[in-house]
C-alpha positions in Angstrom: 21.7 -25.4 38.1 22.2 -29.0 37.2 19.4 -30.7 35.2 17.0 -32.9 37.1 17.8 -36.6 37.5 14.9 -37.6 35.4 15.9 -35.2 32.6 19.4 -36.5 32.8 18.4 -40.1 32.7 16.1 -39.6 29.7 18.7 -37.5 27.9 21.4 -40.2 28.5 19.1 -43.1 27.5 18.1 -41.5 24.2 21.2 -39.7 22.8 20.7 -37.6 19.6 23.3 -36.9 17.0 23.8 -33.2 16.2 21.9 -31.9 13.2 23.9 -31.8 10.0 23.6 -28.8 7.8 21.9 -31.1 5.2 19.1 -32.0 7.6 17.4 -28.8 8.7 13.8 -29.6 9.5 11.4 -26.8 8.5 8.6 -28.4 10.5 8.8 -27.6 14.2 6.7 -30.7 14.9 9.8 -32.8 14.1 11.4 -31.2 17.1 8.2 -31.4 19.2 8.1 -35.2 19.0 11.8 -35.6 19.8 11.6 -33.1 22.7 8.7 -35.1 24.3 11.0 -38.1 24.3 13.6 -36.4 26.5 11.7 -34.0 28.7 10.6 -34.8 32.2 6.8 -35.2 32.3 6.2 -32.1 34.5 8.4 -30.0 32.2 6.6 -31.3 29.1 3.3 -30.5 30.7 4.4 -27.0 31.6 5.6 -26.3 28.1 2.5 -27.7 26.3 -0.5 -27.0 28.4 -3.0 -24.3 27.4 -5.6 -22.5 29.5 -9.0 -24.0 30.2 -10.6 -25.7 27.3 -7.4 -25.3 25.2 -9.3 -23.8 22.4 -7.1 -20.8 22.1 -4.0 -23.0 21.9 -5.5 -25.2 19.2 -7.1 -22.4 17.2 -4.1 -20.3 17.6 -2.2 -22.6 15.2 -5.3 -23.4 13.0 -6.1 -19.7 12.3 -2.6 -19.0 11.0 -2.8 -22.2 8.9 -6.1 -21.0 7.4 -4.5 -18.0 5.9 -4.6 -17.8 2.1 -2.4 -15.6 -0.2 -2.8 -13.6 -3.5 0.7 -13.7 -5.0 2.1 -11.1 -7.3 3.9 -11.9 -10.6 6.7 -10.5 -12.6 8.5 -8.7 -9.8 12.3 -8.5 -9.5 13.4 -11.4 -7.3 17.1 -11.2 -8.0 17.8 -10.8 -4.3 15.3 -11.7 -1.6 16.2 -10.2 1.8 14.9 -11.0 5.3 16.7 -8.4 7.3 14.9 -5.7 9.3 15.1 -3.6 12.4 13.2 -4.0 15.7 13.1 -1.0 17.9 16.3 0.2 16.2 18.2 -3.1 16.5 19.2 -4.6 13.2 18.4 -8.3 12.8 18.9 -10.7 9.9 15.5 -12.4 10.4 12.1 -11.2 11.6 11.7 -14.4 13.6 12.6 -13.6 17.2 12.6 -15.9 20.2 9.9 -15.2 22.8 10.6 -14.9 26.5 9.9 -18.2 28.2 10.5 -19.3 31.7 12.0 -22.6 33.0 14.3 -23.1 30.0 16.7 -25.1 32.2 14.0 -27.8 32.0 14.9 -28.2 28.3 18.6 -27.7 28.5 21.2 -27.3 31.3 22.4 -24.1 29.8 18.9 -22.6 29.4 18.8 -19.1 28.0 22.6 -19.2 27.5 22.1 -22.0 24.9 19.2 -20.2 23.4 21.2 -17.0 23.2 24.1 -18.6 21.4 21.7 -19.8 18.7 20.0 -16.4 18.5 23.4 -14.7 18.1 24.5 -17.1 15.4 21.3 -16.5 13.3 21.2 -12.7 13.8 17.9 -12.8 15.7 16.9 -11.4 19.1 16.1 -13.0 22.4 13.3 -12.3 24.8 14.3 -13.1 28.4 11.7 -14.0 31.1 11.4 -12.3 34.4 11.7 -15.8 35.8 14.9 -16.8 34.0 17.1 -19.1 36.1 20.2 -17.9 34.2 22.2 -14.8 35.2 21.8 -11.8 33.0 25.6 -11.7 32.7 25.6 -15.2 31.1 22.9 -14.3 28.7 24.7 -11.1 27.7 27.9 -13.0 27.1 26.3 -14.9 24.3 26.3 -11.8 22.2 22.6 -12.0 21.4 20.6 -8.7 21.6 18.0 -9.2 24.2 14.8 -7.6 25.7 13.6 -8.3 29.2 10.1 -9.5 29.7 8.7 -7.8 32.8 6.1 -9.2 35.2 5.2 -6.5 37.7 5.0 -8.1 41.1 3.3 -6.7 44.2 6.6 -5.6 45.6 7.5 -3.0 43.0 10.9 -2.8 44.5 11.8 -6.3 43.2 10.6 -5.3 39.7 12.8 -2.2 39.9 15.8 -4.2 41.0 15.4 -6.7 38.2 15.0 -3.9 35.5 18.1 -2.1 36.8 20.2 -5.3 36.7 18.9 -6.1 33.2 20.0 -2.6 32.2 23.5 -3.2 33.6 23.8 -6.2 31.3 22.6 -4.6 28.1 18.9 -5.2 27.8 17.6 -3.1 24.9 13.9 -2.9 25.6 11.2 -4.1 28.1 8.3 -6.4 27.3 5.6 -5.5 29.9 3.5 -8.6 30.1 -0.1 -7.8 31.1 -2.1 -10.9 30.2 -1.2 -13.3 33.0 -2.0 -11.6 36.4 -4.1 -14.8 37.2 -1.8 -17.7 38.2 -1.3 -20.7 35.9 -3.3 -23.9 36.6 -1.7 -25.9 39.4 -1.0 -28.8 37.1 1.6 -26.8 35.3 2.8 -24.3 38.0 6.5 -24.6 38.5 6.0 -24.0 42.2 4.7 -27.6 42.3 7.7 -29.1 40.6 10.0 -31.5 42.5 12.1 -29.9 45.3 15.0 -27.9 44.2 13.8 -26.9 40.7 11.4 -24.1 41.3 13.8 -22.4 43.7 16.1 -21.5 40.9 13.7 -19.1 39.1 15.1 -15.9 40.6 18.8 -16.0 39.9 19.0 -12.3 39.3 17.5 -11.4 42.6 19.3 -12.3 45.9 17.8 -14.6 48.5 17.8 -11.7 51.0 15.8 -9.5 48.6 13.3 -12.3 48.0 13.0 -12.9 51.7 12.4 -9.2 52.4 9.6 -9.1 49.8 7.8 -12.0 51.4 5.6 -14.6 49.6 2.9 -12.2 48.5 5.5 -9.7 47.3 6.4 -12.2 44.5 2.8 -12.5 43.2 1.7 -10.7 40.1 0.3 -7.2 40.8 -3.3 -7.3 39.8 -3.7 -3.6 40.3 -1.5 -2.5 37.3 -2.8 0.3 35.2 -1.6 2.1 32.0 0.5 4.3 34.2 2.8 1.3 34.6 4.0 1.9 31.1 5.4 5.3 31.8 6.8 4.1 35.2 8.9 1.5 33.5 9.9 3.8 30.7 11.1 6.5 33.2 12.8 3.9 35.4 14.8 2.3 32.5 15.1 4.8 29.8 14.3 1.9 27.4 11.4 1.5 25.0 8.5 -0.4 26.5 6.4 -2.9 24.5 3.1 -4.1 26.0 2.7 -7.8 25.5 -0.7 -9.4 25.6 -2.8 -6.9 23.6 -5.8 -8.3 21.7 -8.0 -5.2 21.3 -7.8 -2.0 19.3 -8.9 0.2 22.2 -6.3 -1.3 24.5 -3.6 -0.8 21.9 -4.5 2.9 21.5 -4.4 3.4 25.3 -1.0 1.7 25.5 0.4 4.1 22.8 -1.1 7.1 24.6 0.5 6.0 27.8 4.0 6.0 26.2 4.5 2.5 24.8 6.8 2.1 21.9 4.5 -0.6 20.5 2.6 -3.7 21.5 2.8 -7.5 21.1 -0.4 -9.2 20.0 -0.4 -12.4 22.1 -2.6 -15.0 23.9 0.4 -16.1 25.9 0.6 -19.1 23.7 -3.0 -20.0 24.5 -2.3 -19.9 28.3 -4.4 -16.9 29.1 -8.0 -17.9 28.5 -9.4 -21.0 26.7 -12.1 -19.4 24.6 -9.9 -16.3 23.8 -9.7 -14.9 20.3 -6.5 -15.8 18.6 -3.5 -13.6 17.7 -4.2 -14.1 14.0 -7.7 -12.8 14.4 -6.7 -9.8 16.6 -3.7 -8.7 14.7 -5.3 -6.6 11.9 -7.4 -4.4 14.3 -4.4 -3.8 16.6 -2.2 -2.8 13.6 -4.9 -0.4 12.4 -5.2 1.1 15.9 -1.5 1.6 16.4 -1.0 3.0 12.9 2.4 4.6 12.5 2.8 5.5 16.2 4.7 2.4 17.2 5.7 -1.2 16.2 3.4 -4.2 16.4 4.7 -7.7 17.1 2.8 -11.0 17.3 3.2 -14.4 18.9 1.1 -17.5 19.8 0.6 -20.3 17.3 3.1 -19.4 14.6 4.8 -22.5 13.3 5.7 -22.2 9.6 7.3 -19.8 7.2 3.8 -19.2 5.7 2.5 -18.2 9.1 5.4 -15.7 9.5 4.7 -14.2 6.0 1.0 -13.8 6.8 1.8 -12.0 10.1 4.2 -9.6 8.4 1.8 -9.0 5.6 -0.9 -8.1 8.1 1.4 -5.4 9.6 3.6 -7.1 12.2 7.2 -5.8 12.4 8.4 -9.2 13.4 7.1 -12.3 15.1 8.1 -14.1 18.3 8.5 -17.9 18.3 7.8 -19.7 21.5 7.2 -23.5 22.0 9.0 -24.5 18.8 12.2 -22.9 20.1 11.9 -24.8 23.4 11.3 -28.1 21.5 14.4 -27.5 19.5 16.4 -26.6 22.6 15.3 -29.8 24.3 16.0 -32.0 21.3 19.3 -30.6 20.1 20.4 -27.7 22.3 21.9 -24.6 20.6 22.4 -26.4 17.3 18.8 -27.4 17.2 17.6 -23.8 17.8 20.0 -22.5 15.2 18.8 -25.1 12.7 15.2 -24.2 13.4 15.6 -20.4 13.1 17.8 -21.0 9.9 15.2 -23.3 8.4 12.3 -21.0 9.1 14.1 -18.0 7.8 15.2 -19.8 4.6 11.6 -21.0 4.3 10.4 -17.4 4.7 12.7 -16.3 1.9 11.3 -19.0 -0.3 7.7 -18.0 0.5 8.5 -14.4 -0.2 9.8 -15.4 -3.6 6.6 -17.3 -4.3 4.6 -14.3 -3.3 6.6 -12.0 -5.6 8.2 -10.1 -2.7 11.9 -9.2 -2.4 11.9 -7.1 0.8 9.9 -7.4 4.0 8.3 -4.0 3.6 6.7 -5.3 0.4 4.8 -7.9 2.4 1.5 -6.0 2.6 -2.1 -6.8 3.4 -3.2 -7.0 -0.2 -1.3 -10.3 -0.4 -3.8 -11.9 2.1 -6.9 -13.3 0.4 
């Protein structure tokens, strides 16, 4: 899909020089301001808006920032390593890119541009159900990727999408369970200018979409825990349940066959007065125990936030809006610089905490 006229005009009117290696901003807010200058207003609104009061969005960042540490001293820091494995896939950084729809609004290559940066930094890419980029193009970037799954009323469409993702190398499924209620109309892509919203289903044919009907594309509000085993049997892939904020739900997910969970408020887009992922993470980690892997997103912005999440028991974190901002501002080089800067920053924070390996980031480091 070609970018919108408005996006193109803004992009042309305010060209940006590529980032040099000597200028790698560690603060994602640097990218946010620059992204806002080039994004079309409706795209910027879609990326930035939170649910209801917006409290979960604001507090999601604030709660991570409020974390305080208890560093260790006199530990061997001759080599500080950030590598780990996520569901068996080796990565060089625990900072992964979250699945996000409408990436063509940020860059004409969308997830292909994001994937190139992810591959270059040794990270992993989450891919939205509503990606407008063909799975084949995403796979061609060389980035390991997981498919985020929204189960729609027509389960046949969901099945088609999962099977096509399998054909192109998806390594896991992220079953998203926290957004069965539609987004507010002010940010819903269905209300975008003519021609943009229609590109959201590139990996399903027009004939398949027409056969499903309008209601067939709606989120299925009747999903239950049996959905986990259905997706696992359908794909043969590990299934992570994304949107878990309670210990009892985490236990039920594991009992139903999940390989783990993602603690998430959908970037503050689920419920205004929701608890935050920083507050929910410890109880979910305790509930899952050693039965699976726990991931977290929503509100993480700095290397210190990442270190706190890992210390509280997360296997890795997903980065959302900051990656979109970098994609809009600088394309693939911007995302690569962001991931590199945050990973280098994490390595520095680990050294300051007296930690040489990610497994040594433990809860006793949190004050």
